[in-house]
N, CA, C and O atoms as a GROMACS GRO file, in nm:
protein
  448
    1MET      N    1   0.095  -0.130  -0.016
    1MET     CA    2   0.008   0.010   0.001
    1MET      C    3   0.064   0.116   0.002
    1MET      O    4   0.167   0.111   0.070
    2LYS      N    5   0.044   0.213  -0.045
    2LYS     CA    6   0.103   0.356  -0.062
    2LYS      C    7  -0.005   0.459  -0.047
    2LYS      O    8  -0.123   0.445  -0.081
    3ARG      N    9   0.059   0.587   0.020
    3ARG     CA   10  -0.036   0.657   0.072
    3ARG      C   11  -0.068   0.772  -0.069
    3ARG      O   12  -0.010   0.746  -0.174
    4GLY      N   13  -0.147   0.875  -0.065
    4GLY     CA   14  -0.136   0.916  -0.121
    4GLY      C   15  -0.118   1.100  -0.063
    4GLY      O   16  -0.093   1.120   0.056
    5TYR      N   17  -0.134   1.208  -0.149
    5TYR     CA   18  -0.098   1.393  -0.096
    5TYR      C   19  -0.182   1.373   0.016
    5TYR      O   20  -0.123   1.374   0.124
    6ALA      N   21  -0.295   1.356   0.019
    6ALA     CA   22  -0.369   1.398   0.147
    6ALA      C   23  -0.385   1.274   0.228
    6ALA      O   24  -0.488   1.269   0.295
    7GLY      N   25  -0.277   1.142   0.236
    7GLY     CA   26  -0.258   1.063   0.312
    7GLY      C   27  -0.368   0.939   0.304
    7GLY      O   28  -0.369   0.857   0.396
    8GLU      N   29  -0.448   0.927   0.209
    8GLU     CA   30  -0.541   0.831   0.186
    8GLU      C   31  -0.453   0.711   0.120
    8GLU      O   32  -0.354   0.721   0.048
    9ILE      N   33  -0.516   0.604   0.163
    9ILE     CA   34  -0.434   0.447   0.097
    9ILE      C   35  -0.450   0.430  -0.055
    9ILE      O   36  -0.562   0.424  -0.105
   10ILE      N   37  -0.325   0.424  -0.136
   10ILE     CA   38  -0.325   0.376  -0.274
   10ILE      C   39  -0.299   0.253  -0.258
   10ILE      O   40  -0.208   0.208  -0.188
   11PRO      N   41  -0.393   0.179  -0.333
   11PRO     CA   42  -0.346  -0.006  -0.319
   11PRO      C   43  -0.237   0.038  -0.478
   11PRO      O   44  -0.263   0.134  -0.551
   12LEU      N   45  -0.135  -0.046  -0.496
   12LEU     CA   46  -0.060  -0.071  -0.571
   12LEU      C   47  -0.102  -0.189  -0.649
   12LEU      O   48  -0.151  -0.288  -0.595
   13MET      N   49  -0.076  -0.176  -0.818
   13MET     CA   50  -0.072  -0.274  -0.873
   13MET      C   51   0.067  -0.355  -0.917
   13MET      O   52   0.170  -0.292  -0.936
   14PRO      N   53   0.062  -0.459  -0.927
   14PRO     CA   54   0.186  -0.561  -0.947
   14PRO      C   55   0.300  -0.491  -1.042
   14PRO      O   56   0.419  -0.519  -1.031
   15ALA      N   57   0.247  -0.393  -1.143
   15ALA     CA   58   0.328  -0.292  -1.205
   15ALA      C   59   0.394  -0.215  -1.138
   15ALA      O   60   0.509  -0.184  -1.168
   16MET      N   61   0.330  -0.168  -1.028
   16MET     CA   62   0.362  -0.041  -0.963
   16MET      C   63   0.451  -0.082  -0.861
   16MET      O   64   0.556  -0.026  -0.828
   17LEU      N   65   0.400  -0.186  -0.814
   17LEU     CA   66   0.511  -0.275  -0.707
   17LEU      C   67   0.646  -0.281  -0.743
   17LEU      O   68   0.742  -0.247  -0.674
   18ALA      N   69   0.644  -0.342  -0.890
   18ALA     CA   70   0.792  -0.364  -0.946
   18ALA      C   71   0.863  -0.243  -0.951
   18ALA      O   72   0.981  -0.235  -0.919
   19ARG      N   73   0.780  -0.125  -1.000
   19ARG     CA   74   0.835   0.009  -1.029
   19ARG      C   75   0.882   0.072  -0.914
   19ARG      O   76   0.984   0.140  -0.914
   20ALA      N   77   0.804   0.050  -0.805
   20ALA     CA   78   0.843   0.112  -0.691
   20ALA      C   79   1.000   0.011  -0.585
   20ALA      O   80   1.063   0.043  -0.484
   21ALA      N   81   1.004  -0.100  -0.670
   21ALA     CA   82   1.146  -0.187  -0.610
   21ALA      C   83   1.221  -0.130  -0.700
   21ALA      O   84   1.334  -0.129  -0.651
   22VAL      N   85   1.224  -0.079  -0.811
   22VAL     CA   86   1.342  -0.030  -0.888
   22VAL      C   87   1.368   0.119  -0.851
   22VAL      O   88   1.480   0.164  -0.877
   23ASP      N   89   1.270   0.201  -0.790
   23ASP     CA   90   1.251   0.315  -0.737
   23ASP      C   91   1.339   0.317  -0.599
   23ASP      O   92   1.384   0.430  -0.580
   24GLN      N   93   1.371   0.238  -0.511
   24GLN     CA   94   1.422   0.215  -0.392
   24GLN      C   95   1.534   0.161  -0.388
   24GLN      O   96   1.578   0.137  -0.275
   25ALA      N   97   1.606   0.128  -0.493
   25ALA     CA   98   1.752   0.084  -0.511
   25ALA      C   99   1.804   0.192  -0.528
   25ALA      O  100   1.757   0.287  -0.590
   26PRO      N  101   1.951   0.181  -0.447
   26PRO     CA  102   2.029   0.245  -0.424
   26PRO      C  103   2.053   0.362  -0.521
   26PRO      O  104   2.037   0.314  -0.634
   27LEU      N  105   2.084   0.491  -0.532
   27LEU     CA  106   2.116   0.576  -0.632
   27LEU      C  107   2.266   0.558  -0.689
   27LEU      O  108   2.347   0.490  -0.626
   28PRO      N  109   2.301   0.622  -0.812
   28PRO     CA  110   2.469   0.572  -0.839
   28PRO      C  111   2.539   0.682  -0.777
   28PRO      O  112   2.470   0.778  -0.743
   29GLU      N  113   2.675   0.685  -0.753
   29GLU     CA  114   2.791   0.765  -0.712
   29GLU      C  115   2.756   0.814  -0.543
   29GLU      O  116   2.784   0.915  -0.480
   30GLY      N  117   2.686   0.700  -0.511
   30GLY     CA  118   2.693   0.704  -0.351
   30GLY      C  119   2.606   0.778  -0.282
   30GLY      O  120   2.615   0.820  -0.167
   31ASN      N  121   2.494   0.794  -0.388
   31ASN     CA  122   2.363   0.891  -0.292
   31ASN      C  123   2.276   0.786  -0.241
   31ASN      O  124   2.295   0.669  -0.275
   32THR      N  125   2.202   0.812  -0.178
   32THR     CA  126   2.107   0.724  -0.120
   32THR      C  127   1.964   0.801  -0.083
   32THR      O  128   1.968   0.919  -0.048
   33LEU      N  129   1.855   0.739  -0.090
   33LEU     CA  130   1.720   0.776  -0.047
   33LEU      C  131   1.727   0.835   0.112
   33LEU      O  132   1.667   0.936   0.148
   34GLY      N  133   1.784   0.779   0.171
   34GLY     CA  134   1.775   0.827   0.333
   34GLY      C  135   1.876   0.970   0.374
   34GLY      O  136   1.865   1.029   0.481
   35SER      N  137   1.936   0.994   0.306
   35SER     CA  138   2.038   1.123   0.315
   35SER      C  139   1.963   1.200   0.408
   35SER      O  140   1.843   1.178   0.426
   36ALA      N  141   2.035   1.304   0.480
   36ALA     CA  142   1.943   1.399   0.578
   36ALA      C  143   1.865   1.531   0.454
   36ALA      O  144   1.754   1.584   0.454
   37LYS      N  145   1.965   1.543   0.377
   37LYS     CA  146   1.914   1.660   0.300
   37LYS      C  147   1.774   1.609   0.212
   37LYS      O  148   1.681   1.684   0.185
   38ASP      N  149   1.784   1.457   0.173
   38ASP     CA  150   1.622   1.423   0.084
   38ASP      C  151   1.540   1.419   0.221
   38ASP      O  152   1.421   1.401   0.195
   39SER      N  153   1.565   1.430   0.362
   39SER     CA  154   1.453   1.377   0.461
   39SER      C  155   1.388   1.517   0.519
   39SER      O  156   1.282   1.530   0.581
   40VAL      N  157   1.515   1.653   0.466
   40VAL     CA  158   1.476   1.781   0.516
   40VAL      C  159   1.378   1.864   0.389
   40VAL      O  160   1.301   1.959   0.406
   41GLN      N  161   1.411   1.791   0.258
   41GLN     CA  162   1.313   1.844   0.116
   41GLN      C  163   1.186   1.738   0.187
   41GLN      O  164   1.093   1.803   0.236
   42LEU      N  165   1.176   1.630   0.195
   42LEU     CA  166   1.036   1.568   0.211
   42LEU      C  167   0.979   1.613   0.332
   42LEU      O  168   0.871   1.564   0.366
   43LYS      N  169   1.040   1.707   0.410
   43LYS     CA  170   0.956   1.711   0.546
   43LYS      C  171   0.852   1.891   0.457
   43LYS      O  172   0.734   1.926   0.464
   44GLU      N  173   0.951   1.943   0.400
   44GLU     CA  174   0.898   2.063   0.329
   44GLU      C  175   0.800   2.046   0.258
   44GLU      O  176   0.695   2.111   0.269
   45LEU      N  177   0.823   1.952   0.173
   45LEU     CA  178   0.726   1.911   0.080
   45LEU      C  179   0.570   1.867   0.148
   45LEU      O  180   0.459   1.906   0.112
   46MET      N  181   0.603   1.780   0.251
   46MET     CA  182   0.472   1.753   0.347
   46MET      C  183   0.429   1.871   0.397
   46MET      O  184   0.310   1.875   0.431
   47VAL      N  185   0.492   1.964   0.410
   47VAL     CA  186   0.428   2.095   0.462
   47VAL      C  187   0.341   2.171   0.317
   47VAL      O  188   0.223   2.206   0.318
   48VAL      N  189   0.433   2.181   0.204
   48VAL     CA  190   0.380   2.299   0.122
   48VAL      C  191   0.281   2.205   0.012
   48VAL      O  192   0.208   2.272  -0.062
   49VAL      N  193   0.278   2.066   0.000
   49VAL     CA  194   0.208   1.993  -0.097
   49VAL      C  195   0.016   2.018  -0.026
   49VAL      O  196  -0.076   2.059  -0.096
   50PRO      N  197   0.008   1.988   0.093
   50PRO     CA  198  -0.147   1.975   0.152
   50PRO      C  199  -0.190   2.118   0.125
   50PRO      O  200  -0.312   2.139   0.129
   51LYS      N  201  -0.102   2.229   0.096
   51LYS     CA  202  -0.163   2.376   0.098
   51LYS      C  203  -0.202   2.386  -0.037
   51LYS      O  204  -0.302   2.442  -0.083
   52LEU      N  205  -0.084   2.306  -0.115
   52LEU     CA  206  -0.119   2.360  -0.305
   52LEU      C  207  -0.243   2.274  -0.296
   52LEU      O  208  -0.341   2.319  -0.356
   53VAL      N  209  -0.258   2.164  -0.235
   53VAL     CA  210  -0.396   2.083  -0.306
   53VAL      C  211  -0.499   2.147  -0.266
   53VAL      O  212  -0.589   2.163  -0.348
   54THR      N  213  -0.516   2.205  -0.122
   54THR     CA  214  -0.637   2.275  -0.095
   54THR      C  215  -0.647   2.433  -0.194
   54THR      O  216  -0.757   2.488  -0.201
   55LYS      N  217  -0.533   2.489  -0.260
   55LYS     CA  218  -0.535   2.590  -0.343
   55LYS      C  219  -0.628   2.579  -0.479
   55LYS      O  220  -0.719   2.649  -0.523
   56ILE      N  221  -0.556   2.447  -0.531
   56ILE     CA  222  -0.611   2.378  -0.612
   56ILE      C  223  -0.755   2.377  -0.630
   56ILE      O  224  -0.822   2.416  -0.726
   57ASN      N  225  -0.787   2.328  -0.524
   57ASN     CA  226  -0.932   2.247  -0.503
   57ASN      C  227  -1.011   2.395  -0.487
   57ASN      O  228  -1.122   2.390  -0.540
   58SER      N  229  -0.988   2.488  -0.442
   58SER     CA  230  -1.045   2.614  -0.450
   58SER      C  231  -1.042   2.708  -0.557
   58SER      O  232  -1.123   2.800  -0.562
   59LEU      N  233  -0.965   2.693  -0.632
   59LEU     CA  234  -0.932   2.731  -0.741
   59LEU      C  235  -1.039   2.649  -0.867
   59LEU      O  236  -1.107   2.717  -0.943
   60GLU      N  237  -1.039   2.537  -0.871
   60GLU     CA  238  -1.115   2.446  -0.949
   60GLU      C  239  -1.303   2.486  -0.900
   60GLU      O  240  -1.406   2.497  -0.967
   61ASN      N  241  -1.280   2.495  -0.790
   61ASN     CA  242  -1.432   2.560  -0.760
   61ASN      C  243  -1.478   2.669  -0.780
   61ASN      O  244  -1.600   2.678  -0.786
   62LYS      N  245  -1.395   2.785  -0.797
   62LYS     CA  246  -1.427   2.906  -0.854
   62LYS      C  247  -1.428   2.901  -0.991
   62LYS      O  248  -1.503   2.983  -1.043
   63LEU      N  249  -1.360   2.822  -1.073
   63LEU     CA  250  -1.342   2.828  -1.175
   63LEU      C  251  -1.515   2.771  -1.228
   63LEU      O  252  -1.592   2.843  -1.292
   64LYS      N  253  -1.542   2.655  -1.191
   64LYS     CA  254  -1.659   2.615  -1.191
   64LYS      C  255  -1.840   2.681  -1.177
   64LYS      O  256  -1.951   2.650  -1.220
   65ASP      N  257  -1.777   2.787  -1.091
   65ASP     CA  258  -1.882   2.879  -1.048
   65ASP      C  259  -1.865   2.992  -1.170
   65ASP      O  260  -1.962   3.048  -1.221
   66THR      N  261  -1.752   3.010  -1.199
   66THR     CA  262  -1.742   3.139  -1.298
   66THR      C  263  -1.803   3.094  -1.431
   66THR      O  264  -1.860   3.178  -1.501
   67LYS      N  265  -1.795   2.967  -1.469
   67LYS     CA  266  -1.828   2.921  -1.589
   67LYS      C  267  -1.950   2.904  -1.589
   67LYS      O  268  -1.998   2.924  -1.701
   68GLN      N  269  -2.055   2.861  -1.478
   68GLN     CA  270  -2.173   2.859  -1.456
   68GLN      C  271  -2.247   2.946  -1.495
   68GLN      O  272  -2.346   2.932  -1.568
   69THR      N  273  -2.173   3.113  -1.416
   69THR     CA  274  -2.243   3.223  -1.416
   69THR      C  275  -2.223   3.294  -1.534
   69THR      O  276  -2.312   3.367  -1.578
   70LEU      N  277  -2.115   3.280  -1.590
   70LEU     CA  278  -2.091   3.331  -1.736
   70LEU      C  279  -2.179   3.247  -1.846
   70LEU      O  280  -2.226   3.305  -1.944
   71GLY      N  281  -2.194   3.138  -1.830
   71GLY     CA  282  -2.295   3.036  -1.907
   71GLY      C  283  -2.405   3.126  -1.913
   71GLY      O  284  -2.435   3.194  -2.011
   72ASN      N  285  -2.464   3.123  -1.797
   72ASN     CA  286  -2.616   3.163  -1.782
   72ASN      C  287  -2.597   3.316  -1.838
   72ASN      O  288  -2.648   3.353  -1.944
   73ASP      N  289  -2.538   3.378  -1.775
   73ASP     CA  290  -2.506   3.508  -1.844
   73ASP      C  291  -2.514   3.513  -2.023
   73ASP      O  292  -2.586   3.599  -2.074
   74VAL      N  293  -2.455   3.440  -2.090
   74VAL     CA  294  -2.431   3.407  -2.216
   74VAL      C  295  -2.569   3.376  -2.291
   74VAL      O  296  -2.592   3.408  -2.408
   75LEU      N  297  -2.675   3.296  -2.194
   75LEU     CA  298  -2.790   3.194  -2.241
   75LEU      C  299  -2.877   3.345  -2.234
   75LEU      O  300  -2.949   3.350  -2.333
   76LYS      N  301  -2.890   3.447  -2.163
   76LYS     CA  302  -2.977   3.545  -2.125
   76LYS      C  303  -2.946   3.648  -2.272
   76LYS      O  304  -3.033   3.690  -2.347
   77LEU      N  305  -2.797   3.672  -2.284
   77LEU     CA  306  -2.786   3.752  -2.404
   77LEU      C  307  -2.824   3.692  -2.539
   77LEU      O  308  -2.863   3.770  -2.625
   78VAL      N  309  -2.818   3.568  -2.566
   78VAL     CA  310  -2.858   3.497  -2.674
   78VAL      C  311  -3.002   3.507  -2.714
   78VAL      O  312  -3.042   3.516  -2.830
   79LYS      N  313  -3.081   3.504  -2.596
   79LYS     CA  314  -3.219   3.502  -2.590
   79LYS      C  315  -3.280   3.646  -2.608
   79LYS      O  316  -3.390   3.662  -2.662
   80LYS      N  317  -3.217   3.733  -2.568
   80LYS     CA  318  -3.224   3.880  -2.591
   80LYS      C  319  -3.201   3.907  -2.744
   80LYS      O  320  -3.289   3.958  -2.814
   81VAL      N  321  -3.093   3.873  -2.788
   81VAL     CA  322  -3.048   3.925  -2.923
   81VAL      C  323  -3.151   3.846  -3.035
   81VAL      O  324  -3.203   3.913  -3.125
   82LYS      N  325  -3.173   3.723  -3.024
   82LYS     CA  326  -3.283   3.607  -3.106
   82LYS      C  327  -3.431   3.753  -3.095
   82LYS      O  328  -3.481   3.790  -3.202
   83THR      N  329  -3.477   3.813  -2.967
   83THR     CA  330  -3.592   3.834  -2.955
   83THR      C  331  -3.545   3.986  -3.060
   83THR      O  332  -3.588   4.002  -3.174
   84LEU      N  333  -3.488   4.044  -3.017
   84LEU     CA  334  -3.430   4.162  -3.093
   84LEU      C  335  -3.471   4.138  -3.202
   84LEU      O  336  -3.572   4.189  -3.252
   85GLU      N  337  -3.388   4.044  -3.262
   85GLU     CA  338  -3.377   3.989  -3.403
   85GLU      C  339  -3.558   3.978  -3.480
   85GLU      O  340  -3.604   3.998  -3.592
   86ILE      N  341  -3.595   3.950  -3.390
   86ILE     CA  342  -3.740   3.896  -3.439
   86ILE      C  343  -3.821   4.026  -3.455
   86ILE      O  344  -3.903   4.057  -3.542
   87ALA      N  345  -3.776   4.091  -3.348
   87ALA     CA  346  -3.908   4.226  -3.336
   87ALA      C  347  -3.827   4.330  -3.487
   87ALA      O  348  -3.889   4.417  -3.548
   88LEU      N  349  -3.695   4.291  -3.513
   88LEU     CA  350  -3.597   4.400  -3.593
   88LEU      C  351  -3.710   4.339  -3.740
   88LEU      O  352  -3.780   4.408  -3.813
   89LYS      N  353  -3.690   4.201  -3.740
   89LYS     CA  354  -3.778   4.121  -3.877
   89LYS      C  355  -3.907   4.186  -3.880
   89LYS      O  356  -3.942   4.238  -3.986
   90ARG      N  357  -3.992   4.191  -3.769
   90ARG     CA  358  -4.142   4.240  -3.789
   90ARG      C  359  -4.148   4.390  -3.845
   90ARG      O  360  -4.222   4.440  -3.930
   91LYS      N  361  -4.046   4.442  -3.771
   91LYS     CA  362  -4.058   4.611  -3.835
   91LYS      C  363  -4.032   4.628  -3.968
   91LYS      O  364  -4.094   4.702  -4.044
   92SER      N  365  -3.906   4.534  -4.004
   92SER     CA  366  -3.892   4.537  -4.161
   92SER      C  367  -3.980   4.526  -4.214
   92SER      O  368  -4.008   4.615  -4.294
   93LYS      N  369  -4.078   4.405  -4.197
   93LYS     CA  370  -4.164   4.363  -4.307
   93LYS      C  371  -4.323   4.463  -4.284
   93LYS      O  372  -4.423   4.449  -4.353
   94LYS      N  373  -4.309   4.556  -4.175
   94LYS     CA  374  -4.422   4.634  -4.153
   94LYS      C  375  -4.371   4.776  -4.293
   94LYS      O  376  -4.444   4.830  -4.376
   95VAL      N  377  -4.260   4.792  -4.274
   95VAL     CA  378  -4.195   4.908  -4.354
   95VAL      C  379  -4.223   4.836  -4.493
   95VAL      O  380  -4.273   4.897  -4.588
   96LEU      N  381  -4.204   4.766  -4.495
   96LEU     CA  382  -4.206   4.728  -4.703
   96LEU      C  383  -4.334   4.696  -4.696
   96LEU      O  384  -4.389   4.685  -4.805
   97ILE      N  385  -4.390   4.680  -4.616
   97ILE     CA  386  -4.573   4.634  -4.675
   97ILE      C  387  -4.614   4.791  -4.679
   97ILE      O  388  -4.673   4.824  -4.782
   98SER      N  389  -4.591   4.900  -4.577
   98SER     CA  390  -4.638   5.027  -4.616
   98SER      C  391  -4.556   5.077  -4.719
   98SER      O  392  -4.615   5.160  -4.789
   99GLU      N  393  -4.431   5.054  -4.753
   99GLU     CA  394  -4.420   5.113  -4.872
   99GLU      C  395  -4.453   5.080  -5.010
   99GLU      O  396  -4.449   5.155  -5.108
  100SER      N  397  -4.492   4.931  -5.002
  100SER     CA  398  -4.540   4.886  -5.116
  100SER      C  399  -4.696   4.947  -5.139
  100SER      O  400  -4.742   4.984  -5.247
  101GLU      N  401  -4.767   4.946  -4.998
  101GLU     CA  402  -4.918   5.013  -5.053
  101GLU      C  403  -4.911   5.159  -5.102
  101GLU      O  404  -4.980   5.218  -5.187
  102GLY      N  405  -4.809   5.201  -5.026
  102GLY     CA  406  -4.796   5.367  -5.071
  102GLY      C  407  -4.752   5.361  -5.252
  102GLY      O  408  -4.809   5.440  -5.328
  103GLU      N  409  -4.688   5.301  -5.285
  103GLU     CA  410  -4.660   5.274  -5.440
  103GLU      C  411  -4.756   5.246  -5.493
  103GLU      O  412  -4.773   5.318  -5.592
  104GLU      N  413  -4.852   5.157  -5.473
  104GLU     CA  414  -4.989   5.113  -5.538
  104GLU      C  415  -5.069   5.225  -5.519
  104GLU      O  416  -5.127   5.258  -5.622
  105SER      N  417  -5.098   5.313  -5.397
  105SER     CA  418  -5.159   5.416  -5.396
  105SER      C  419  -5.132   5.539  -5.518
  105SER      O  420  -5.218   5.606  -5.574
  106GLU      N  421  -5.008   5.542  -5.534
  106GLU     CA  422  -4.926   5.681  -5.608
  106GLU      C  423  -4.985   5.639  -5.735
  106GLU      O  424  -5.068   5.701  -5.800
  107ASP      N  425  -4.913   5.486  -5.773
  107ASP     CA  426  -4.996   5.412  -5.947
  107ASP      C  427  -5.119   5.466  -5.965
  107ASP      O  428  -5.155   5.545  -6.052
  108GLN      N  429  -5.188   5.410  -5.865
  108GLN     CA  430  -5.342   5.427  -5.902
  108GLN      C  431  -5.390   5.598  -5.925
  108GLN      O  432  -5.499   5.641  -5.965
  109GLY      N  433  -5.321   5.641  -5.902
  109GLY     CA  434  -5.375   5.804  -5.855
  109GLY      C  435  -5.338   5.854  -5.978
  109GLY      O  436  -5.414   5.938  -6.027
  110ARG      N  437  -5.214   5.814  -6.053
  110ARG     CA  438  -5.166   5.872  -6.198
  110ARG      C  439  -5.242   5.804  -6.289
  110ARG      O  440  -5.226   5.838  -6.407
  111LYS      N  441  -5.344   5.688  -6.259
  111LYS     CA  442  -5.388   5.611  -6.367
  111LYS      C  443  -5.537   5.715  -6.389
  111LYS      O  444  -5.594   5.722  -6.498
  112PHE      N  445  -5.576   5.779  -6.281
  112PHE     CA  446  -5.674   5.859  -6.298
  112PHE      C  447  -5.694   5.943  -6.360
  112PHE      O  448  -5.802   6.001  -6.352
   0.00000   0.00000   0.00000
């Protein structure tokens, strides 16, 4: 078993176990995994990583909220644009109809 960033237990598969065994082999040039420097770095990471995970989660939540808000606003704007387009089409049809009626009355006036 292996522990994740938040301390939860992660079961290892056979391929992962083989890789873990290779990772635990001594490093070349006399470096070992248990050196004091590695221990200090590990402790620093154990402090920083949970803070970063928390920050990532909060940013993801803000992003979801922002996407939802913007998505709703975009839908409202699309509906308004469609409504305005329909109103414009109706208005232009009325103008065309009134212009064509005006031309017919002028033509009829000339025939008399």
